[in-house]
N, C-alpha and C positions, 0 to 999 in steps of 0.2 A: 389625557394619554401622554406618556413620555414621548417627546418628539426627537429624541436622540436617534442617530443613525449608526450603522456599523459597516466597516470594510474588513473583510477577512482575506488575508493574503496567504494562500496555501502553497507551500514549497515542498513538493513531494520528496521525501528522503533527506531533507536539509539536516545537516549535522550540527548539534549544539556545540561540539568541540570546535568546529570550523567557524561558526558565527560568533560564539561568545569569546573565543580565545584566538585561534591561529590566524583567522582572516580579519579580525575585528578592525584593525587599523586601516584596512582597505575598504571598509564598508561604512562610510560616514552616515548614511541615512538609517541603516539598521542600528548603528551605534547610538544615534540620537534617540531612537525609540527605546533602546535598552537603558540608556542613562536616565531617561525621564519616565520610565514605565515599570511595569511588573514583568518579570521574565523567569524562565527556569527550564529544566528538563521536562519533557512530556512523555511519560511512560506509554508505550504503544499498546495496541490490542494484542490478543493471542488468537491467531498468529499475527506477527507484526508485519503485515504486508498491505499494499495499497488498497486492495479489496480483501478484507472488510474495513480497514482502519478509518478511511474517510467517513464511511457511514456510521461507524461507532462514534466518531467525533461529532457528527451533525444530527444524530438521533439520541445520544445518551444511552444507547442500548449495547449490550454485549453481542459478539458474533453469534452466540447461541440464541439470543432473542431475535436476532435478525435472520437466523438460518443461513448465514453467509460466512463460509469458512475459507474462502479463497476465490480464485478466478474460476476454477473448474469444480463441478459437483457431479456426482454420479446420478444418473437417471434411475430412480427406483432402485432395484437390486440387480441391474444389468452388469455384465462383465466388461462391456466395452462402450456402452453409450454414455455420453456425458452432456452436460449443458454448461454454457458459459454464463457467468453472472451478468445480468443486465439491470437496467433501471426497473424493469417489471418485477424483479424479485424483491424489491424493497417495499414491504407492506407497512412498516412502522412509520409514523409521522416524523418528518424532518423539521429542523428548525424553521425553515421557510414556510412549511405547512402551518405550523403553529402561529407564526407571525401573520400569515395571511388571514387568520381568523379575527385578527384585530385591525384588518384593513391595510396592513403594511405590504408594500410591494418589494419583490426581490429581483436581483439581477445575478445570474449564476453562470459561471464559465468553467467548463471542463472539470467538474467535480465527479470523481468516479463512484459508482457507475451511473452514468446519466445518458446512456444510449440504449434504446431509442429515446429521443427527447420527450420527457414527460410534460404534462400540462402544469404550469406554475402561474401564480399570480404575479406576472411580470415577464421576464425574458430569460432565456436559457440557451447556452451553447453546450452541446454534449462533449463527452470526455474522449480519452485516447482510445476507447473501444470503438469509436466511430470508424467504419470501414474505409471511407475516403471522403474527400470534399464533394464527391458526387452524391453522397447520401443526404437524406434530409436530417440535418443535424441541429436545427434550431427550433425553439418554440418562442413565439409563433413561427410557422414555416416561412413567412415572408421576411423574417429577420435575416435569413441566410443571404438573400440577394442584397439586402441593405448593407450588410457587413462586407460582402465580397466586392461591392462596387468601389469601396474606398481602400480595402485592406487586402484584396486578392483572395484566392481560394484558401479555405481553412486547412491548416496542417495539424491533424489530430495527434500524430506521433511520428517517430522515425525508426528505422531499423538499426538499433544501437548495438546489435550483436553480430553485425556483418564482418567485423574485423578490419574494415576499410576506414581507418581512423581519420584520415584527411576528409573523407566524405562525411563521416559522422560529425566531425567538427563543424563543417559548413552547414550541415542540416540542423544541428543543435541551435546554432546562433540564428539561423534563418527561421526556425520554428519559434524561437523566443521573440524575434522581431514581429512575426506574424501574430502571435498571441497578444503581445502587448499593444499592438496597434488596434486590435479589436477591443481589448479590455478598456483602453483609454477612450475609445469612441463611445462605448457603452456608458462609461462613467460620466462622460460629458453630456450625452444626449438623452439618456433615459432617466425618468424620475424614479428613484429607488430609496428605500429605507434600509435595506440589507443587501450588500453586494459581497459576493464570495467567489474567488477563483482559485484554481489549483494549477501550478506550473509543473508539468511532469518532467520537464527537461532536467531539473536538478537530479532526479533519480537516474536519468539516462546518462548524464555526464559522469556520475559516479561509476556506473556499471562499465562504461567504455574506457575510462581513463584513470581509475584508482591506482593501478599498478605503477603509474608514472608519478604519483603523488606520495603514496604511503611507503615509507622506507621499510616498514615491517612486512610488506607484502612479499610472498615467496617468489613472485616473478617481477620484483621491483627492477626498473630500468633507470639507473642514475643518468643525469644530464641528457635526458631525452628531450626532443623538441616539443614534446607534449607535457613536460613537467609542470607548466603553469596553467594548463587548460582549465582545471577545476577552479583554481583561484580566479582566473579571468572570467569564468562563467558567473561565479558569485558576484564579482565586481559589476558585471553587466546587469545582473538582477538588481543590485543595489542602485545602480544608475537609473534604471527604470522606476524603481521604488521612489526615488527622488522626484521624478516627473509625475508619478501618480499622486504623491503627497501634495504637490502643487494644486491638484484638482480637488482636494478634499477640504471642506470647511471645518471650523473648530467644534462643530456640533457632532462630529463623527468619531466614534471610537475606532482605533486601529488594532487589529489582531493579526499577528504573523504567526503561523504555526506549520509544523511538519508532522506527518503521520507516523514516521519512524526515523531511525538514524541509519548510519552506514558503518560498515567495518570491512576489513580485508577478507576475501574468500580464500580459505586454505585449500579448498578442493571440493570435489563432489563424491559422496559416498554412494556406490552403486547398490541401492537397496534391493532391487529385484535380483541382481546377481547374488547377493547375500542370501535372499530367500531361496534361490535355486540351490545354493551350496548347502543350506540347512534343510533342504528337502521339503520346504513349504510350498514351493512353486515348481511344477513339473512341466517341461516342454516336450512336445512330440519330436522336435528336432532342434538341436543346438545351432543358433545362427552363426555364420562366419563373418558377419559384419554388424555394425551398430544398427539397431532398429528399435522402434517403440514396441512396447509389449503388445499393443493392439494389432501390430503387424505380424506377430509371431503365432505359431501353432501351439497353443496351450492345451495341455491335457487337463481339462477342468475336473474330470472324474477322479483325479489323483492329487489335485492342488488344494492345499489348505489355506493359503493366503497369497495375496499379491499387493503391489503398492504403486503409488504415483510419486513422481519426483516433484521438486520445487523447493522453496525456502522452508516449507514445512511439509514433510511427507505424510501422505494419507494411506493407511493400511486397511485392507478389507479381508475379512475372514469368509471362507466359502462354507456356508452353513446350510445344513439340510432343512428343507422347508422354507428357506428364505431365498437362497440362490437356486437357479434352475438345476444345476448339477452339484448341489451342496454335498460336502464330504464330512464336515464336522457335525456330530450329533448335537442337538440343542442342549442336552444335559451336560455335554462336555465343553460347551462354549466358554464358560467362565474359566475353567481350568486351562484351556488352550490359550485364551487371551492373556492370562497372567503369566503363563510359561513364555509366550512370545515377548511380552512386555519386559520380563526379567532379562531375556537374552539381549534385547535392544538396549537396555540400560547398562549392559556390560560390554558393549562393543568397544573395540580399540581402533585408534587411527593408524595411519601408515607408519608411524614411528613406534607403535606398540603401546601408546599411552591410552588409558581408558578415557573415552570421550565423555564430556559433560552433557549427556543427552537428557532431554525432557520428553517423557513418553506418557501420554494421558488419554483417557477415554473421554470423549466429549460430554457424555451424560454425567460424568463425575466432576468435570471441570466447570461446565456451564449449568446454570439453573434451568431445568426443563428446556433443553435445546430443541430448536425447530429444524425442519428441512431434512435433506439427505446428507447426514454426516457419516464419516467413516467409523470403523470400529476402534482404530487407534490413530493418534496424531503424534508425529515425532519431530522434534527440533534437534538437529545434530550438533553436538559439541558447542552448546551455547551460541548457536547461529554462525559459527565459523565455517561449518561445512554445509553445503547444499546437498539435497538428495537427488541422485540421478536415477530416473525411472527407466531409462533405456537399458537394453540388454545387448549382448554380443561383445562384451569387453573381456579381456583376459586378466582383469584386476578388479578389486573392489574399490580402488581409489583412483580418481581422475584428478589431474592438476587443475582442470578448468571445468566449466559448465559443459555438460554433454550436448546442450542445445545451441551452442555458439559461443563466441568470445565474450567473456564476462569476468570482470575483476573484483566485484564487490558483493557482499551480503548485506542484509538489513541488520540493524542493531535495535536494541530494545527501546532506547530513548530517542525521541524526536525533541523538538524545542517549541517554545511559544514566547511571544512578546505581546503584552497588552498595554496599550498607550492611550491616554485620554488627553487631547489637546487642552481641555479645560482644567487639567490637573486635579481632578476630583477623585482619582483612584489611588490606592496605595502604591508605593514604589519599592523596588528591591527584588529579592529572589525568593520565589516559592516554587518548588517542584510540584508537578501535578500529574494527573492521569488523563489520557486522551478522552475518556468519557466525561471528564469534568467540564470540557469546553461547552457542551450544549447547555448545561445548567448555568454556567457563567454568563453565556450570551443572553439567555432568557432573563436572568436577574438584572442585567444591564438595561434591558427593555422594560423592567418592572413587571415582568410576567412570572407568576409562580411556576416553578418547574413541576412537571407531572410526577406523580407518586412513583411511577414505574421507571423513572430515570435512575441509572446506576451511579452517575457521577455526583460530585459535590461542587459547590461554588468555590472557585479558587480564591476569591476575595475574602472568604470566611466572614462575610457580612461586615467588613470593616470600611465600607465606602463612607466618604464624608460628604 
């Protein structure tokens, strides 16, 4: 059996532009891997968000096969009941499940979604969905006490939309220190063949501080005291990477990857306000303040459609025989759906320009999708605009996220770097897709990828 090991360093939302170009001179450890390895852009999942993207990476399956379309999913055909994605929703085998069948042990840290902590052949610390350090967040359960004895209570996430940027700054770097101390302890003390972790802080620093870095941002603040925060965070990551590499032997492949990229947020389009304006969504009373749709009095007997906000908006039609108070007749479903889709494709932004919207039906985009998927999914203006699901606004266009201070949107491309200390892999640049990672990892372990994997092997079988 191939005795090689692998370390996967997951940097949530890490930007290829920042790592490969703008910050590269400040990132000596990442630069060493780039110069001596294989790297490129990594096209994310659809939608390009943390959940489902990491599971697409580690299962080789599409969101449709996973039945995982975002953080929130509708329960059956309810108007208001939702479920949050958890580890229990992942039914497809993950890389570490396949490796376990060959006797290999894995050590996993904060890979979304991994709360509640599932059973693994090895050790696991759950992800940012962990409610608090008081929760049972490890497998086996006794690992929690073991880690906290030396590293302190686990910090699963921070409130990055509070607007208190001094506090966010301190929490970000504190969380990074907390995570890295736990990761390095696990690296040193546990026997593993496959080690993978995800640092969510990269995503959080973008959302909280992008306006101070990106000169194209509509709310850019020049010469701010926060102008170097993102660069400093990447430098801190790189410094820790140097310490991690000191713990790794030459028998270990190194893979650095992000689940998606980052770009400036131009604003939030109020999708439910638009549906009200177009008479798809009917309220019993117009609110005089911002509120979630679930808090409003909706006249479901007259409502044709409603939506959720987010990086990707989910739209639901109110169909007779499916929803409790369905309005649209089953025979009119296709016609109404296409009519709504056409309107969404012709939406204009606050400057009167037609948005570059992507509007699709899950069953047309994914092959035999599973789970509770919406009738339509919408990406606004090539990911520059977020969808605002709240109502009570006097405009269709908000300058910021309706759920709190937020500077950034996700972009289509993340990045990857694959490095072999033994220099037996090809070097250079090859762009890839996020679902290619799982196939590539199995190939490096000399395991044939399953037939139902969607990805290809990045190496193109050119290993020497």
